[in-house]
C-alpha positions in Angstrom: 11.6 -55.1 120.6 11.0 -53.5 117.2 7.1 -54.8 117.3 6.9 -52.5 120.4 8.8 -49.3 118.6 6.3 -49.4 115.5 3.1 -49.7 118.0 4.5 -46.8 120.3 4.9 -44.9 117.0 1.5 -45.6 115.7 0.1 -44.4 118.8 2.3 -41.2 119.0 1.1 -40.3 115.5 -2.5 -40.8 116.3 -2.0 -38.3 119.5 -0.8 -35.6 117.1 -2.9 -32.5 116.0 -3.8 -33.6 112.3 -3.3 -30.4 110.0 -5.3 -30.4 106.8 -3.4 -29.7 103.5 -4.2 -28.5 100.2 -1.7 -29.2 97.6 -1.4 -26.6 94.8 0.5 -27.1 91.5 1.0 -25.3 88.3 2.8 -25.5 85.0 2.4 -22.5 82.2 3.2 -24.4 79.1 2.6 -27.7 77.7 6.3 -28.4 77.1 6.3 -28.3 81.1 3.4 -30.4 81.8 5.2 -33.3 79.5 8.7 -32.6 81.2 9.6 -35.1 83.9 12.1 -32.6 85.3 11.3 -30.5 88.8 8.8 -27.9 86.8 6.8 -30.9 85.8 2.9 -31.3 87.7 3.6 -34.7 88.8 7.3 -33.6 90.3 5.9 -30.7 92.5 3.0 -32.8 93.7 5.9 -35.7 94.3 7.8 -33.0 96.6 4.9 -31.8 98.5 3.9 -35.2 99.4 7.4 -35.7 100.7 7.3 -32.6 102.7 4.1 -33.4 104.3 5.5 -36.9 105.6 8.7 -35.0 107.0 6.6 -32.9 108.7 6.1 -35.8 111.5 10.4 -35.4 112.6 8.8 -32.2 114.3 5.9 -33.2 115.7 3.3 -31.9 113.3 1.0 -34.5 111.4 0.1 -33.3 107.7 -2.8 -35.1 106.0 -3.5 -34.4 102.4 -7.0 -33.6 101.8 -6.9 -32.6 98.0 -4.5 -32.2 95.0 -5.5 -29.3 93.1 -3.5 -28.3 89.7 -3.4 -25.6 86.8 -2.0 -27.3 83.4 -0.8 -24.4 81.3 -1.9 -21.6 83.0 0.0 -18.4 83.4 1.0 -17.1 87.1 0.6 -13.6 86.1 -3.1 -13.3 86.6 -5.5 -15.0 88.5 -7.8 -16.2 86.1 -7.5 -20.1 86.7 -9.9 -22.5 87.8 -7.5 -24.4 90.2 -6.6 -21.3 92.2 -10.2 -20.5 92.5 -11.1 -24.0 93.8 -8.2 -23.1 96.7 -9.8 -19.7 97.7 -13.3 -21.3 97.6 -12.0 -24.5 100.1 -10.0 -22.2 102.0 -13.1 -19.6 102.7 -15.3 -22.6 103.9 -12.6 -23.9 106.4 -11.5 -27.3 104.7 -8.2 -26.5 104.9 -5.2 -25.3 107.5 -2.2 -25.1 105.0 -1.6 -24.5 101.5 1.2 -26.1 100.0 3.3 -25.4 97.3 6.5 -26.0 95.6 7.3 -22.6 95.2 5.5 -19.4 95.4 6.0 -19.0 91.8 3.7 -21.5 91.3 0.8 -19.5 93.1 1.7 -16.4 91.2 3.8 -14.4 89.4 2.8 -11.1 90.4 3.7 -9.5 93.6 0.7 -7.7 94.5 -1.8 -10.6 93.7 0.4 -12.9 95.3 0.3 -10.6 98.5 -3.9 -10.4 98.2 -3.8 -14.1 98.2 -1.7 -14.6 101.2 -3.4 -11.9 102.7 -6.7 -13.3 101.9 -5.5 -17.0 103.6 -4.8 -15.6 107.0 -7.9 -14.0 107.7 -9.3 -17.1 107.1 -6.6 -18.7 109.3 -5.2 -20.7 107.0 -0.9 -20.6 106.1 0.7 -20.5 102.7 3.6 -22.7 103.0 6.4 -23.5 100.4 8.9 -26.6 100.3 11.5 -24.6 98.7 11.1 -21.2 100.1 11.0 -19.9 103.8 7.6 -19.0 105.4 4.4 -19.9 107.1 4.8 -17.9 110.1 3.3 -14.7 110.2 6.7 -12.8 111.5 8.0 -9.5 110.1 11.2 -11.4 108.9 9.3 -13.8 106.9 6.9 -11.4 105.6 10.0 -9.5 104.2 11.5 -12.5 102.9 8.1 -13.5 101.2 7.5 -10.4 99.4 11.1 -10.3 98.1 10.6 -13.8 96.5 7.3 -12.7 94.9 8.9 -9.6 93.5 11.6 -12.1 92.0 9.1 -14.0 90.8 7.1 -11.1 89.0 10.7 -9.9 87.5 11.4 -13.1 86.2 8.2 -13.5 84.3 8.9 -9.9 83.1 12.3 -11.2 81.6 10.8 -14.4 79.9 7.8 -12.2 78.2 10.3 -9.5 76.8 12.7 -12.5 75.6 9.5 -14.1 73.8 8.3 -10.8 72.6 11.7 -10.1 71.0 11.8 -14.0 69.4 8.6 -13.2 68.0 9.7 -9.9 66.0 12.6 -11.5 65.1 10.7 -14.5 63.4 8.4 -12.1 62.0 10.9 -10.0 60.4 12.2 -12.8 58.9 9.0 -13.9 57.4 8.2 -16.8 59.7 5.3 -17.5 61.8 5.5 -17.8 65.8 3.1 -21.1 66.0 -0.8 -21.3 65.6 -2.8 -23.4 63.5 -1.9 -22.7 59.7 -4.9 -20.9 57.6 -6.7 -23.0 55.2 -4.4 -23.4 52.1 -1.2 -23.5 54.0 0.8 -25.8 56.2 3.6 -25.3 58.7 6.8 -27.0 58.9 9.6 -25.1 61.8 7.6 -22.1 61.5 7.9 -21.5 57.8 4.1 -21.6 55.8 4.1 -23.5 52.6 1.1 -23.8 49.9 -1.1 -27.0 49.7 -2.0 -27.0 46.2 -5.4 -29.0 46.5 -6.7 -26.2 49.6 -4.9 -23.1 47.8 -7.1 -24.0 44.5 -10.2 -23.9 46.6 -9.2 -20.4 48.5 -8.4 -18.9 45.1 -11.6 -19.8 43.5 -13.9 -18.2 46.4 -11.9 -14.8 46.2 -12.6 -14.8 42.0 -16.3 -15.8 42.9 -16.2 -12.9 45.5 -14.8 -10.5 42.9 -17.1 -11.7 40.1 -19.9 -10.1 42.3 -21.4 -13.4 44.4 -22.5 -12.7 48.0 -20.8 -15.5 50.7 -24.2 -17.2 51.0 -24.2 -17.9 47.0 -20.5 -19.1 47.3 -21.5 -21.3 50.0 -24.0 -23.0 48.4 -21.8 -23.4 45.2 -19.3 -25.2 47.1 -21.8 -27.5 48.8 -23.4 -28.2 45.6 -20.0 -29.2 43.8 -19.4 -31.1 47.4 -16.3 -29.4 48.2 -15.5 -29.4 51.7 -13.6 -27.5 54.5 -10.0 -28.6 54.8 -9.3 -31.8 57.3 -6.7 -31.4 59.6 -5.4 -34.2 62.4 -3.8 -32.8 65.3 -0.6 -34.0 67.3 -3.1 -36.0 69.7 -4.8 -37.7 66.6 -8.3 -35.7 66.8 -9.4 -34.9 63.1 -11.1 -31.9 62.2 -12.4 -30.5 59.4 -13.6 -32.3 56.4 -17.3 -30.7 56.6 -20.0 -28.4 54.4 -19.1 -25.0 53.8 -21.0 -22.4 56.1 -21.0 -18.6 55.5 -18.4 -18.0 58.5 -16.1 -19.9 56.7 -16.2 -18.0 53.6 -16.4 -14.6 55.8 -13.2 -15.7 57.4 -11.1 -16.9 54.4 -12.1 -13.5 52.5 -11.1 -11.0 55.2 -7.6 -12.7 56.0 -4.5 -10.7 54.7 -2.7 -14.1 54.8 -3.3 -15.0 51.7 -2.1 -11.8 50.1 1.5 -12.8 51.4 1.6 -10.8 55.0 1.1 -12.1 58.4 -0.6 -9.9 60.7 0.6 -9.1 64.8 -0.7 -7.0 66.9 -2.4 -5.3 64.0 1.0 -4.8 62.2 1.6 -6.6 58.7 4.9 -8.0 58.3 6.1 -9.8 54.8 5.7 -13.5 54.5 8.2 -16.0 53.4 5.6 -17.7 51.8 4.1 -17.2 48.6 0.7 -15.8 48.3 -2.4 -17.7 47.6 -4.1 -14.4 46.0 -2.6 -11.3 44.4 -3.1 -8.4 46.9 -5.0 -6.8 44.2 -7.8 -9.4 43.9 -7.4 -9.9 47.7 -8.2 -5.7 47.9 -11.0 -5.9 45.0 -12.9 -8.9 47.3 -12.7 -6.6 50.1 -14.6 -3.8 48.4 -17.1 -6.3 47.2 -17.9 -7.5 50.8 -17.9 -3.7 51.9 -20.4 -2.9 49.2 -23.0 -5.2 50.9 -26.2 -3.4 52.5 -25.8 -2.6 56.1 -28.7 -0.4 56.5 -30.7 -2.3 58.8 -33.7 -0.1 57.8 -33.8 -1.2 54.3 -33.5 -4.9 55.9 -36.7 -4.7 58.1 -38.6 -3.3 55.2 -37.3 -6.1 52.7 -38.7 -8.7 56.1 -42.2 -6.9 56.1 -42.3 -7.0 52.4 -41.9 -11.1 52.7 -44.3 -11.3 55.2 -43.9 -14.6 56.8 -46.4 -14.7 59.6 -45.4 -18.4 61.5 -41.8 -17.5 61.7 -40.4 -18.6 65.2 -43.4 -20.9 65.9 -43.1 -23.7 63.4 -40.7 -26.7 64.0 -39.7 -30.0 61.9 -41.4 -32.7 63.2 -38.5 -35.4 62.0 -35.3 -33.7 63.1 -37.0 -31.4 65.8 -35.3 -28.5 64.5 -36.5 -24.9 64.1 -38.1 -24.3 60.3 -36.7 -20.7 59.1 -38.6 -18.5 56.4 -36.9 -18.7 52.8 -38.3 -18.1 49.3 -36.7 -19.0 45.9 -37.5 -17.4 42.8 -38.8 -18.1 39.2 -38.9 -16.1 36.0 -42.2 -15.3 34.3 -43.3 -15.7 31.1 -43.3 -11.7 30.5 -40.0 -11.7 32.2 -40.8 -10.6 36.0 -39.5 -12.5 38.6 -42.2 -14.3 40.9 -41.4 -15.7 44.3 -42.1 -18.8 46.0 -41.9 -18.9 50.1 -41.2 -21.6 52.1 -40.4 -22.7 55.8 -37.1 -24.6 55.4 -35.6 -27.0 58.0 -32.6 -25.3 59.6 -31.1 -28.9 59.8 -31.4 -29.7 56.4 -30.0 -26.6 55.1 -26.8 -27.0 57.0 -26.3 -30.7 55.8 -27.8 -30.6 52.4 -27.7 -33.9 50.3 -26.3 -35.2 53.5 -29.5 -35.1 55.6 -32.0 -37.7 56.3 -34.8 -35.2 57.0 -38.0 -36.0 55.3 -39.6 -32.9 55.7 -37.1 -30.5 54.4 -39.3 -27.5 53.2 -43.1 -26.8 53.1 -44.8 -24.2 51.0 -45.5 -21.2 53.1 -48.2 -19.6 51.5 -50.1 -23.5 51.1 -49.8 -24.1 55.1 -51.1 -20.5 56.0 -54.1 -21.0 53.5 -55.1 -24.4 54.7 -54.8 -23.5 58.4 -57.1 -20.2 58.0 -59.9 -22.9 55.8 -59.1 -25.5 58.8 -60.4 -22.9 61.3 -63.2 -21.6 59.0 -64.6 -25.1 58.7 -64.2 -25.8 62.1 -65.9 -22.7 62.8 -68.8 -23.5 60.8 -69.1 -27.1 62.0 -70.3 -27.9 65.4 -69.4 -31.5 65.0 -66.0 -31.1 64.2 -65.4 -28.8 67.2 -66.6 -31.4 69.3 -64.8 -33.9 68.0 -61.5 -32.0 68.2 -62.0 -31.3 72.0 -62.9 -34.7 72.6 -59.7 -36.0 70.9 -57.7 -33.6 73.0 -55.2 -34.8 75.9 -57.3 -35.7 78.9 -54.6 -34.9 81.6 -56.8 -31.8 83.0 -59.9 -34.1 83.4 -58.0 -36.8 85.4 -56.3 -33.7 87.4 -59.5 -32.6 88.5 -60.9 -36.4 89.1 -57.5 -36.5 91.6 -58.3 -33.2 93.2 -62.0 -34.0 93.9 -61.1 -36.9 95.5 -58.5 -35.0 97.9 -61.4 -32.6 98.6 -63.9 -35.2 99.4 -61.5 -36.9 101.7 -60.9 -33.3 103.3 -64.9 -33.1 103.5 -65.3 -36.5 105.2 -62.4 -35.3 108.2 -64.1 -32.5 108.7 -67.3 -34.4 109.2 -65.6 -36.8 111.8 -64.0 -33.3 113.4 -67.5 -32.0 114.1 -68.7 -35.0 115.5 -66.0 -35.0 118.1 -66.0 -31.7 118.9 -69.9 -32.4 119.8 -69.1 -35.1 121.8 -66.2 -33.3 123.7 -68.3 -30.2 124.0 -71.0 -32.0 125.7 -68.1 -33.5 128.3 -67.2 -29.9 128.9 -70.9 -28.8 129.9 -71.0 -31.5 132.3 -67.3 -31.1 133.8 -67.4 -27.6 134.0 -65.2 -26.1 136.7 -62.7 -29.2 137.1 -59.2 -29.5 136.1 -60.4 -32.7 133.8 -62.8 -29.9 132.0 -60.0 -27.6 131.7 -58.1 -30.2 129.6 -61.2 -30.8 127.7 -61.4 -27.4 126.4 -57.7 -27.7 125.2 -58.7 -30.5 123.2 -61.6 -28.3 121.6 -59.3 -25.5 120.8 -56.7 -28.1 119.1 -59.9 -29.4 117.1 -61.0 -26.2 116.0 -57.7 -25.4 114.6 -57.3 -28.3 112.8 -60.6 -27.7 111.3 -59.8 -24.3 110.3 -56.7 -26.2 108.4 -58.8 -28.3 106.7 -61.0 -25.8 105.6 -58.6 -23.6 104.1 -57.2 -26.5 102.1 -60.6 -27.0 100.7 -60.9 -23.5 99.5 -57.6 -23.6 97.9 -58.6 -27.3 96.3 -62.1 -25.4 95.1 -59.8 -22.7 93.6 -57.8 -25.1 91.7 -60.5 -27.1 90.3 -62.6 -24.2 89.0 -59.2 -22.7 87.4 -58.6 -26.3 85.5 -62.4 -26.4 84.6 -62.1 -22.8 83.1 -59.4 -24.0 81.1 -61.3 -26.6 79.3 -62.8 -25.9 76.4 -66.4 -25.6 75.3 -67.4 -26.3 71.6 -69.0 -23.0 71.1 -66.2 -21.1 72.6 -63.7 -22.9 70.2 -65.8 -22.2 67.2 -66.4 -18.6 68.4 -62.8 -17.7 68.9 -61.4 -19.2 65.4 -64.2 -17.7 63.6 -63.3 -14.1 65.3 -59.4 -15.2 64.5 -60.4 -16.0 60.7 -61.8 -12.6 60.0 -59.4 -10.4 62.1 -56.4 -11.7 59.9 -58.0 -10.6 56.6 -58.7 -6.9 57.5 -55.7 -6.6 59.8 -52.2 -4.9 58.7 -49.4 -7.2 58.6 -47.8 -6.2 62.0 -50.9 -6.5 64.0 -51.4 -10.0 62.1 -48.1 -11.1 63.2 -49.1 -10.0 67.0 -52.1 -12.1 66.5 -50.3 -15.2 65.3 -47.8 -14.9 68.5 -51.0 -14.5 70.4 -53.0 -17.6 69.1 -50.4 -20.1 68.3 -47.6 -21.8 70.6 -46.0 -23.7 68.3 -46.5 -26.1 64.9 -44.9 -29.4 64.3 -45.0 -31.1 60.9 -44.7 -34.4 60.0 -44.5 -36.6 57.2 -47.5 -38.5 56.3 -50.8 -39.2 58.1 -53.7 -41.8 58.0 -56.6 -40.1 56.6 -57.4 -41.0 53.0 -56.9 -38.4 50.1 -60.6 -38.0 48.6 -58.9 -36.4 45.5 -58.1 -39.9 43.4 -57.6 -38.3 40.1 -54.5 -36.5 41.5 -52.6 -39.5 43.1 -49.6 -40.3 40.6 -47.1 -43.0 40.6 -44.4 -40.3 39.7 -42.5 -37.8 41.1 -45.4 -35.1 41.2 -47.3 -37.6 43.1 -49.4 -36.1 46.4 -47.3 -35.1 49.4 -49.5 -36.2 53.0 -48.6 -33.8 56.1 -49.4 -34.1 59.2 -49.2 -31.0 61.2 -50.3 -30.2 65.0 -51.0 -27.1 65.6 -50.5 -25.9 69.5 -52.7 -23.0 70.6 -52.9 -20.9 73.4 -56.0 -21.5 75.9 -56.0 -18.1 77.4 -55.6 -16.3 73.9 -58.8 -18.4 72.7 -60.9 -17.0 75.7 -59.4 -13.5 75.1 -61.0 -13.9 71.7 -64.1 -15.3 73.0 -64.8 -12.2 75.0 -63.0 -12.9 78.4 -61.1 -10.1 79.5 -59.1 -12.1 82.2 -58.6 -16.0 82.4 -60.0 -17.3 85.6 -56.9 -19.5 86.6 -54.4 -17.2 85.6 -52.3 -20.2 83.9 -50.8 -20.4 80.5 -52.0 -23.9 78.9 -52.3 -25.4 75.4 -54.7 -27.0 73.5 -53.5 -29.4 70.4 -55.5 -29.0 67.2 -54.2 -32.0 64.4 -55.0 -31.6 61.1 -53.6 -33.3 57.5 -53.1 -31.5 54.4 -51.8 -33.0 50.9 -50.6 -31.1 48.0 -48.6 -31.7 44.6 -44.7 -31.3 45.2 -44.3 -28.9 42.0 -47.6 -27.1 42.2 -48.6 -27.4 46.0 -51.1 -24.3 45.6 -52.9 -25.6 42.2 -53.3 -29.0 43.7 -54.0 -29.0 47.6 -56.6 -30.9 50.1 -57.6 -30.3 53.5 -58.0 -33.7 55.0 -58.3 -34.2 58.4 -60.1 -33.4 60.9 -62.8 -31.2 58.6 -63.4 -33.5 55.5 -65.9 -36.1 56.0 -64.1 -38.8 54.2 -61.0 -38.6 56.6 -59.5 -41.3 58.4 -59.6 -45.1 57.9 -62.8 -46.3 59.9 -63.1 -50.1 60.5 -66.4 -51.9 59.4 -68.5 -52.3 62.4 -69.2 -56.3 61.3 -65.6 -56.7 61.4 -64.9 -61.1 61.7 -62.2 -62.3 63.6 -59.7 -64.3 62.1 -60.0 -67.8 62.0 -57.7 -70.1 64.6 -56.3 -73.1 63.3 -54.3 -74.4 66.3 -55.2 -74.2 69.9 -53.1 -72.1 72.4 -51.7 -75.1 74.0 -49.3 -75.4 70.8 -47.6 -71.8 71.7 -47.5 -73.1 75.3 -45.6 -76.0 74.3 -43.2 -73.8 72.1 -42.4 -71.1 74.5 -41.5 -74.1 76.9 -38.8 -75.5 75.0 -37.5 -72.1 74.0 -37.2 -71.4 77.9 -35.1 -74.4 78.3 -33.1 -74.2 75.5 -32.4 -70.2 76.7 -32.5 -71.0 80.2 -35.2 -68.4 80.7 -37.8 -67.7 83.4 -41.6 -66.3 82.3 -40.3 -63.0 83.0 -37.2 -63.7 80.5 -39.6 -65.2 78.1 -41.5 -62.2 78.3 -39.0 -60.0 77.3 -38.1 -61.8 74.1 -41.1 -62.8 72.8 -42.5 -59.1 73.3 -45.6 -59.8 75.6 -46.5 -58.9 79.1 -45.9 -61.1 82.1 -49.5 -61.7 82.7 -50.0 -63.0 78.9 -47.4 -65.2 79.4 -48.7 -66.8 82.4 -52.2 -67.3 80.8 -50.6 -68.9 78.2 -48.4 -70.9 80.0 -51.0 -72.0 82.5 -52.1 -74.8 79.7 -49.4 -76.9 80.4 -51.1 -77.5 84.1 -53.5 -80.0 82.3 -52.9 -83.6 82.5 -50.9 -85.5 79.4 -54.0 -86.9 78.1 -55.9 -83.6 78.1 -53.1 -82.0 76.4 -52.9 -84.4 73.5 -56.5 -84.0 72.9 -56.1 -80.2 72.7 -53.4 -80.6 70.0 -55.1 -82.4 67.9 -57.9 -79.8 67.5 -58.0 -78.4 64.1 -61.8 -76.9 63.6 -62.0 -73.1 64.5 -65.4 -73.7 66.4 -64.0 -76.5 68.6 -60.7 -74.6 69.4 -62.8 -71.2 70.6 -65.0 -73.5 72.4 -62.3 -74.7 74.7 -61.1 -71.2 75.7 -59.6 -69.6 79.0 -62.8 -69.4 80.4 -63.3 -72.9 80.0 -59.8 -73.8 81.1 -60.7 -72.9 84.9 -63.4 -75.5 84.6 -61.4 -78.4 83.3 -58.5 -77.7 86.0 -61.1 -78.3 88.7 -61.1 -81.9 87.8 -58.0 -83.9 89.5 -57.8 -86.9 87.6 -56.7 -87.4 83.9 -60.1 -89.0 83.0 -62.4 -86.7 84.3 -60.3 -83.8 82.3 -60.7 -85.7 79.3 -64.4 -86.3 79.8 -64.9 -82.3 80.5 -63.2 -81.4 77.2 -65.4 -83.7 75.6 -68.6 -82.2 76.7 -67.4 -78.6 76.0 -66.6 -79.4 72.3 -69.7 -81.2 71.9 -72.1 -78.7 73.7 -74.1 -76.5 71.6 -73.3 -72.7 71.8 
């Protein structure tokens, strides 16, 4: 009987109309989040689940479609991810009810609460609380709900006033009101105390600022002495800090009034119970030194124009793939004046310093600019070099042109077939004019004509695309002419126009360490720190800019493509401008070229030895040929070719294992193997191998 009751209950539940429910829970602090009482997230969700189960008693079947929560978010505003997700689901019609433990969990603001409730009602969704009346749109329930919204807001305001009063009381006693302590301080029960090791670093930073050092100079000094930022371990075990100083770290310390013995809250300073790390007079002097820094933007622009760096924003480090920023160093001349040396510095190396693994680090700016112009001049004067560069350029456009040409040829073939079919159908129409069949044939002709028009339009589109790609392919004369114009224009244009010209022509410049070109200046190659440094530079030029320099006002395809120019340079690390050379692609001795009469290495054993070794490896490691290919680093086809030697008979294999003369090993090649395998018996295979070995080449 109990079984019958259970079955009937299940049928009753299935017959009920399903109400889709979204459960929303919220807590406003971490303390509540960790609490196991009623205000915790888990407790709210548990009560809402229980409420959904109890709805079966009143004849409603509530099914939970999603549970959404906001951890540590206030209910005084609607800037919460969870409440926004609830609004998105209800606007799409994904739910019928939004269930909360209490109305204060949704909002503690009566205006926002009424707006939220009204928006749900417009979408046909009810807002239901497990502890407060509501859920039906009656005048009484709307009145009661407005009272609960007002009570929630009142409670929130009272709590906020209590918190503000508590904070002011603590500040008057010189205690903090929470938060992460500043570098140089630690906190215990709301009272700050000095950490001697960190306080020494902070005091030293203020001393350097008062003595006239700029924030960037302070950063460099700290990093050179390998002083790191304060390391801190959070309550959850997360480690932060312990890294190199950056300029924002130094500026934050210098501007913070906490170090002169005060606590700042809402712009008001309160005396701190902790000792000051820096006297107030020193802190004030540091502020004056910071305020005296030049802030005139026009002066900064003029300074940048004076230190003209045309490749700024285009050059990147090939080692760590980060941008290279312009910088300079100074050196005193014998006459007492200062001379500037300009560089392009890897930004990642600048941040990490000695800890950086970058091999490029910095490049002499004037050297790179000089050698680029020299390379352009050599290319413009030498047609063979220009042709060699274009031949080495990526063939992606050529392959695309071939693919499009095949598509165009296929369309032309279809057009010929359509023309032939139209002629056949036309002849039939002429013979059967005036009949119903003739009318059907006319409809067929119209369909074929429409198909033909589509193919013709597709062919026209392909013709335009192929013409655009062909126009982007550079000719050697066009490249020479454009680079010659560029080299001449750079010499006579002012700096602003030079910068615009560089932006027009250069797409990007990637610098890598080393190269394959031989250094023709052997007398400068030394085995010391001053040895010549080889750099490989990939210059990406804009094709549309080259066409403009050549005299074409508009590109045919209107596309922005690029052309890669690879060069290699060598220079001395200490005196780059005095001891530099442009190696490839313009130097006649560049590149390691293999001799034409290169001899093959002599084979001392036959390939069957490798096949036997691989077979043992497969048995030992339980591998198939695919697994063996991955392990030995060969392709599957190469492994198959080698393993096919084991198809020979045992006697034939023993003869091949005894071969030691290179001439005999070469004779019994893979090509000869197919002739040997045609022999069925062992004696016939042995006879064939001996015949191949004794045959004259």
